[in-house]
C-alpha positions in Angstrom: 54.6 7.8 -26.9 58.1 5.3 -27.1 58.7 4.1 -30.6 58.1 0.3 -29.5 54.3 1.5 -28.8 54.0 3.5 -32.2 55.4 0.6 -33.7 52.5 -2.0 -32.2 49.7 0.6 -32.9 50.9 0.5 -36.7 50.2 -2.6 -36.9 46.0 -1.7 -36.6 43.8 0.1 -38.6 44.0 3.9 -38.3 40.8 4.0 -37.2 41.3 1.7 -34.3 44.6 2.8 -33.2 43.2 6.9 -33.1 40.6 5.4 -30.3 43.6 3.4 -28.4 45.3 6.7 -28.4 42.9 8.9 -27.8 44.4 11.2 -24.8 40.9 11.9 -22.5 40.5 8.0 -22.6 43.8 7.3 -21.4 43.4 10.0 -19.3 40.5 8.7 -17.5 42.3 5.2 -17.6 45.0 7.1 -15.6 42.8 8.4 -13.1 41.5 5.4 -12.5 45.1 3.8 -11.2 43.8 0.5 -11.8 45.9 -1.0 -14.6 48.7 -3.5 -13.0 46.2 -3.0 -9.5 45.7 -6.6 -7.3 43.6 -8.8 -7.9 39.7 -7.5 -7.0 37.3 -10.5 -5.4 34.1 -7.9 -7.1 35.3 -8.0 -10.3 36.0 -11.5 -10.5 32.2 -12.0 -9.7 31.0 -10.2 -12.6 33.5 -12.7 -15.2 32.1 -15.4 -13.7 28.5 -14.5 -14.0 29.3 -13.1 -17.4 31.1 -16.8 -18.1 28.1 -18.9 -16.8 25.5 -16.6 -18.3 26.9 -17.0 -21.9 28.2 -20.7 -21.1 31.6 -19.3 -22.3 35.1 -20.4 -21.0 36.4 -17.9 -20.7 35.5 -14.3 -19.5 37.5 -11.2 -18.8 37.3 -7.2 -17.7 39.6 -5.9 -20.2 41.4 -2.6 -20.0 42.8 -1.1 -23.5 46.0 0.6 -22.4 48.4 2.1 -25.5 50.4 -0.7 -25.8 48.4 -3.2 -23.9 45.1 -4.9 -23.4 45.4 -6.0 -19.6 43.1 -8.3 -17.7 41.5 -6.7 -14.4 39.9 -10.3 -14.4 39.5 -13.1 -15.9 37.9 -16.3 -15.3 39.3 -19.3 -17.3 42.8 -17.9 -18.7 46.1 -17.1 -16.4 47.7 -14.6 -18.2 47.3 -10.8 -17.5 47.9 -8.8 -20.3 48.4 -9.2 -24.3 49.8 -6.8 -26.6 47.5 -4.4 -28.3 47.8 -5.7 -31.7 45.9 -9.0 -30.7 43.4 -7.3 -28.9 39.7 -7.9 -29.7 38.6 -5.2 -27.1 40.2 -2.7 -29.3 37.9 -3.0 -32.4 35.0 -3.0 -29.6 35.3 0.6 -27.9 36.2 2.0 -31.2 33.0 0.5 -32.8 31.0 4.2 -33.8 27.9 2.5 -32.7 28.9 1.2 -29.1 27.2 -1.7 -28.4 28.5 -5.2 -28.3 30.7 -6.8 -30.9 30.3 -10.4 -31.9 32.6 -12.6 -33.5 31.0 -16.0 -34.5 34.4 -17.1 -36.8 37.5 -15.3 -36.2 38.1 -17.5 -39.2 35.8 -15.9 -40.9 36.5 -12.4 -40.2 39.4 -10.4 -42.6 40.0 -8.8 -39.3 41.2 -11.5 -37.1 41.8 -14.4 -39.4 46.0 -13.7 -39.0 46.0 -13.0 -35.4 48.1 -14.8 -33.0 45.2 -15.9 -30.5 43.7 -17.8 -33.7 46.3 -19.1 -36.0 48.5 -19.6 -33.1 47.7 -22.9 -30.0 45.1 -20.5 -28.2 42.7 -21.2 -31.3 40.0 -18.4 -30.5 37.3 -18.3 -32.2 33.9 -16.7 -31.0 34.3 -13.6 -28.9 31.8 -11.4 -28.1 32.4 -8.1 -26.1 30.4 -5.1 -24.5 32.0 -1.8 -23.8 32.6 -0.3 -20.4 32.2 3.2 -19.9 33.6 5.5 -16.9 33.4 9.2 -16.8 32.4 9.6 -20.6 35.3 7.0 -21.9 34.9 3.5 -23.1 38.2 2.2 -21.2 37.8 -1.5 -22.2 35.5 -4.2 -22.4 33.7 -7.4 -20.4 33.7 -10.0 -23.1 33.4 -14.0 -23.1 35.5 -16.2 -25.8 35.2 -20.0 -26.9 38.0 -22.1 -28.1 35.1 -23.1 -30.8 32.8 -21.0 -33.4 29.5 -20.6 -32.0 26.2 -18.7 -33.5 24.9 -15.3 -32.2 24.1 -15.1 -28.8 20.4 -13.9 -28.3 19.4 -10.5 -28.3 18.5 -11.0 -24.1 21.6 -12.4 -23.8 23.7 -9.9 -25.1 21.6 -7.5 -23.0 22.3 -8.9 -19.9 26.2 -8.5 -21.2 25.8 -5.3 -21.4 24.3 -4.8 -18.4 27.4 -6.8 -16.4 29.4 -4.2 -18.1 27.5 -1.1 -17.1 28.1 -3.0 -13.3 31.6 -3.1 -13.7 32.1 0.7 -14.8 29.6 1.3 -11.8 32.6 -0.9 -9.7 35.3 1.2 -11.2 33.3 4.5 -10.2 32.4 3.6 -6.4 36.3 2.1 -6.0 37.9 5.5 -7.5 35.6 7.4 -5.3 36.6 5.3 -2.1 40.2 6.0 -3.1 39.8 9.5 -3.7 38.7 9.8 0.0 41.4 7.6 1.4 43.6 9.9 0.3 41.9 12.9 1.6 42.0 11.7 4.7 45.7 10.9 4.8 46.2 14.7 3.3 44.3 16.0 6.3 45.9 13.6 8.9 49.4 15.1 7.6 48.5 18.8 7.9 47.0 18.6 11.3 50.6 17.6 12.4 51.7 20.1 10.6 51.8 23.7 12.7 50.2 26.1 11.3 52.8 29.4 10.6 51.5 31.4 8.1 47.9 32.5 8.3 46.1 35.1 6.6 43.9 36.3 10.6 43.5 39.7 8.8 45.0 41.1 12.3 47.7 39.8 14.5 48.3 41.3 18.3 51.7 42.2 20.0 52.5 41.4 23.3 55.7 41.3 26.0 55.9 39.7 29.1 57.9 40.6 31.7 58.6 37.6 34.3 59.8 39.5 37.0 56.4 41.5 37.2 54.5 38.9 36.0 52.5 42.1 33.8 51.9 42.2 29.8 52.4 45.1 28.0 50.1 44.9 24.9 47.8 46.3 22.8 43.8 46.3 22.8 43.2 43.9 20.2 45.1 41.3 22.8 42.6 42.2 26.0 39.7 41.4 23.5 40.8 38.5 22.0 40.6 36.7 25.7 37.7 38.5 26.3 39.1 40.9 29.2 38.9 44.5 30.1 40.0 46.8 27.7 43.8 47.7 28.9 47.2 47.9 27.6 48.9 46.6 30.6 47.7 43.0 32.1 48.4 40.4 34.5 49.9 37.0 33.3 47.5 35.5 35.4 44.3 37.5 34.1 46.0 36.0 30.9 46.0 32.4 31.6 42.6 32.2 33.8 41.3 33.2 30.1 42.4 30.1 28.3 39.8 27.1 28.6 40.6 24.7 31.0 40.9 21.5 28.5 44.0 23.5 27.3 46.0 25.1 29.9 47.4 22.4 30.9 49.1 21.8 27.8 49.6 25.0 26.8 51.8 25.7 30.5 53.9 22.4 29.6 54.4 24.1 26.0 55.6 27.0 27.8 57.9 26.1 30.2 59.5 23.7 27.8 60.2 26.8 25.9 61.2 28.9 28.3 64.1 26.1 29.9 65.4 25.2 26.2 65.9 28.5 24.3 63.7 27.6 21.2 60.5 29.5 20.4 57.1 29.1 22.0 54.1 28.1 19.6 51.0 27.2 20.9 47.2 27.2 20.4 44.5 27.0 22.4 40.4 27.8 23.4 39.7 30.8 25.0 36.9 30.4 27.4 33.6 30.7 27.8 33.2 31.2 24.0 30.7 29.8 21.7 31.9 28.9 18.8 35.0 28.0 20.5 37.4 31.1 19.8 40.9 29.4 19.0 44.1 31.7 19.1 47.8 30.8 18.0 50.2 32.1 20.1 54.1 32.5 19.3 56.9 34.1 21.6 60.8 34.1 21.8 63.0 35.1 25.1 64.5 38.3 24.3 66.1 38.8 27.4 67.6 36.7 30.6 69.4 37.8 33.9 72.7 37.0 34.8 72.0 33.3 36.2 70.6 32.4 33.0 67.2 32.9 33.4 64.4 34.3 30.9 63.1 37.8 32.1 61.2 39.3 28.6 59.5 37.6 26.6 57.9 39.0 23.2 55.0 37.3 21.4 52.1 38.1 19.0 48.9 36.0 18.9 46.7 35.7 16.2 42.8 34.2 15.7 42.8 30.5 13.9 39.5 29.6 14.3 38.2 29.8 11.0 40.9 27.5 10.4 40.3 25.2 13.0 36.4 24.7 12.9 37.5 24.3 8.7 39.4 21.3 10.2 36.1 19.8 12.3 33.9 20.3 8.8 36.1 18.1 7.2 36.7 15.5 10.0 33.1 15.4 10.0 32.6 15.5 6.2 35.4 12.2 5.6 33.6 10.6 8.7 30.6 11.0 6.8 31.9 9.7 3.9 33.3 6.9 5.3 29.7 6.2 7.3 27.9 6.8 3.7 30.0 4.3 1.8 30.1 1.9 4.0 26.3 2.0 4.3 25.9 2.1 0.1 28.0 -1.3 -0.1 26.1 -3.0 2.5 22.7 -2.2 0.9 24.1 -3.1 -2.5 25.6 -6.4 -0.9 21.7 -7.1 0.9 19.8 -6.0 -2.4 22.3 -8.5 -4.6 21.8 -11.2 -2.0 18.2 -10.8 -1.4 17.6 -10.2 -5.7 19.2 -13.8 -6.2 17.3 -15.0 -3.2 14.0 -14.3 -4.9 14.8 -14.6 -8.4 13.3 -18.3 -9.7 15.2 -18.1 -12.7 18.9 -16.6 -13.2 18.0 -14.4 -15.6 15.6 -12.9 -13.4 18.3 -11.2 -11.1 19.8 -8.7 -14.1 17.4 -6.4 -14.7 15.6 -6.6 -11.1 19.1 -5.7 -9.4 19.9 -3.5 -11.9 17.0 -1.4 -11.1 17.4 -1.6 -7.6 21.0 -0.1 -8.1 19.6 2.4 -10.1 17.3 4.0 -7.7 19.8 3.3 -5.2 22.3 5.5 -7.1 19.3 8.0 -8.3 19.1 8.7 -4.3 23.0 8.9 -3.8 23.5 11.0 -6.9 20.7 13.5 -5.6 21.8 13.8 -1.7 25.0 14.0 -3.3 24.3 17.3 -5.3 23.3 18.7 -1.7 25.8 17.5 0.4 23.9 15.2 2.0 21.8 18.0 3.9 18.4 15.9 2.8 16.3 16.3 -0.2 12.3 16.9 -0.7 10.0 14.4 -1.2 9.1 16.4 -4.8 12.8 15.7 -5.5 13.0 12.1 -5.1 9.2 11.1 -6.6 10.6 13.1 -9.7 13.7 10.8 -10.0 12.0 7.4 -9.2 8.2 7.1 -10.2 8.1 9.9 -12.7 10.4 8.3 -15.1 7.9 4.7 -15.3 5.8 7.2 -17.7 6.2 9.7 -20.0 6.6 13.1 -19.2 3.6 14.3 -20.8 1.1 11.5 -19.2 -1.1 12.3 -16.6 -1.6 8.5 -15.0 0.4 9.6 -11.8 -1.4 12.4 -10.6 0.8 14.4 -7.3 -0.9 16.2 -3.9 1.2 17.6 -1.4 3.2 20.5 0.4 6.8 19.5 0.0 8.8 18.1 2.8 12.3 17.5 3.5 13.9 14.5 3.8 16.9 13.1 5.7 19.0 11.1 3.7 18.6 8.0 5.2 14.9 8.5 4.7 15.4 9.4 1.0 17.5 6.4 0.5 14.8 3.9 2.4 11.5 5.6 0.3 13.7 5.8 -3.2 14.0 2.0 -3.0 10.2 1.6 -2.2 8.6 4.0 -4.8 10.9 2.4 -6.8 9.3 -1.0 -6.2 6.0 0.4 -6.3 6.1 2.4 -9.3 8.3 -1.1 -11.3 5.8 -3.2 -10.0 2.9 -0.7 -11.2 4.7 -1.3 -14.6 5.2 -4.5 -14.7 1.5 -6.2 -13.3 -0.7 -3.1 -12.4 -2.0 0.1 -13.4 0.7 1.5 -15.2 0.8 -1.6 -17.4 -2.6 -0.5 -19.5 -3.4 2.9 -21.0 -6.5 3.2 -18.7 -4.9 2.6 -15.8 -3.2 5.6 -13.1 -2.2 6.5 -9.9 -3.2 9.2 -7.2 0.1 9.6 -5.2 -0.7 12.0 -1.9 1.0 12.9 1.2 0.2 14.7 4.1 2.5 15.9 7.4 0.3 15.5 10.7 0.8 15.5 14.3 4.1 14.9 15.7 5.6 15.8 12.0 4.2 12.5 10.9 4.5 12.2 7.4 1.8 9.2 5.9 1.8 8.9 2.0 -0.5 7.3 0.3 -0.1 5.4 -3.5 -3.3 3.6 -4.6 -3.6 2.4 -8.4 -6.9 2.3 -9.8 -8.2 1.0 -13.3 -5.6 -1.1 -14.2 -6.5 -5.2 -14.1 -7.7 -7.0 -11.7 -5.3 -7.6 -8.7 -5.2 -10.5 -6.6 -2.7 -11.3 -3.5 0.3 -12.9 -5.1 0.6 -16.6 -4.4 4.4 -16.1 -3.4 6.0 -13.3 -1.5 9.1 -11.9 -3.7 11.6 -9.3 -2.6 10.1 -6.5 -3.9 7.2 -6.9 -1.6 9.4 -7.5 1.5 11.0 -4.5 0.2 8.3 -2.5 0.1 7.0 -3.8 3.7 9.8 -4.2 5.8 12.2 -1.4 4.8 10.2 1.4 6.8 10.1 -0.6 9.5 13.4 -1.9 10.2 15.5 1.0 8.5 13.1 4.5 9.9 11.3 2.7 12.7 8.2 3.5 9.9 4.9 1.6 9.6 4.3 0.3 6.2 0.5 -0.9 4.9 0.6 -2.8 1.4 -2.7 -4.4 0.4 -3.4 -6.2 -2.8 -6.9 -4.7 -3.3 -8.9 -6.1 -6.7 -9.6 -2.6 -7.5 -5.8 -1.9 -7.7 -2.7 -1.9 -5.2 -3.0 0.1 -2.1 0.0 1.3 0.0 -0.2 3.6 3.1 3.8 4.6 4.2 3.9 6.8 7.7 6.8 8.0 9.3 8.4 10.5 11.4 10.1 14.0 10.2 13.8 13.9 11.6 13.6 18.1 13.1 16.9 18.3 11.4 17.6 16.3 8.1 20.6 18.0 7.8 
């Protein structure tokens, strides 16, 4: 730590300085690599929403570093940072309670009465900040400021500010994952450009090629690599005939270039008619030339590089799948946000509805990620998306059905639908009263068709809604649009009834 940084932290109380300089917290900031980064429209939307929600002239996404607080996003001010000794947010992240810090009038708070932002020309009087926690560390806050003293906001407004801070934390994690995916892809490209010069292949076949006779002198491992009969002497034409037609042209071009230039030969090619493809690497050197300088004798080795090639292909496929899933996830989040806004009659309805759906999507993603996107069972999905709506020992949700494996797309779509059914039952339906319950059953019929039945009972009387909200639309349309399935969703007097039907994939992974 430099002397200047140490002097600045000495102006803070010991407990605040200890939190600011905590090694684990600073390691997360370094890992995210966001301090000093460019403006980001996604974070700007959060600060504008926070300012509007609390009718405040200033809102910030503030990251607390050791010598400064830097603003990833700002609404109402132009400054990108302030010295750490002026930071209000440092006190927020150091609060042992870990909640939102509110200062109704800075002039009445001994901690800030001499702060240059308070007594200087900025005249900051009011502050409310919720901590942003990423990877278990408080890295900063989402805060709002006013130039006039204000009464403490309602607990509901403070709760919404905390929800926005949680969304900011999710954005940091998501963008960190996307950045690391891009780094991994670039590393793979660099790796593919380098020749494989040293592989622990386990065995190496040696050979001598006499260009005058057109024969290879070799060991028997060499002939086994090319699926040829065991021999120690074999025609070069038989060897070349065993190479996959897709690679033979390139192999000859490289070989001829090496023979003419005097450079060592290095090539890789597949062996014909092998499943999975057997890849061989070949290295050769001209060791003898005739009086005219033409090559007559070449020494070389071959070794099997199939595992390496297949690993490269798996990595490429994994990166393609990762890019596909990230794009689909961002599109889904955008659609959930826009549709939730459209179907929210009041702005205050947006945050809890959107946060719940985002959490449902994240829960399904977490399960799939743990299983490397090979699919998850319906039972696991129900445990994560439905059972959290009741206490662990509450028997009001009864499950019935043999477990089945869902594909990633099926799990994401069904996860959102099950979340909506559970959420609606908790707010308005059978789970909103102690005596109510839900029967959730499923079975697989002909043509591997899965049918899931949700039946509520003993709840409040049910009447069809006068206006379809986004949750109802999500339930009724998601399977049809995403999975080519069908949904029956009835508001029966005795309780909500839903029947979901879709065809299981033969290979969910």
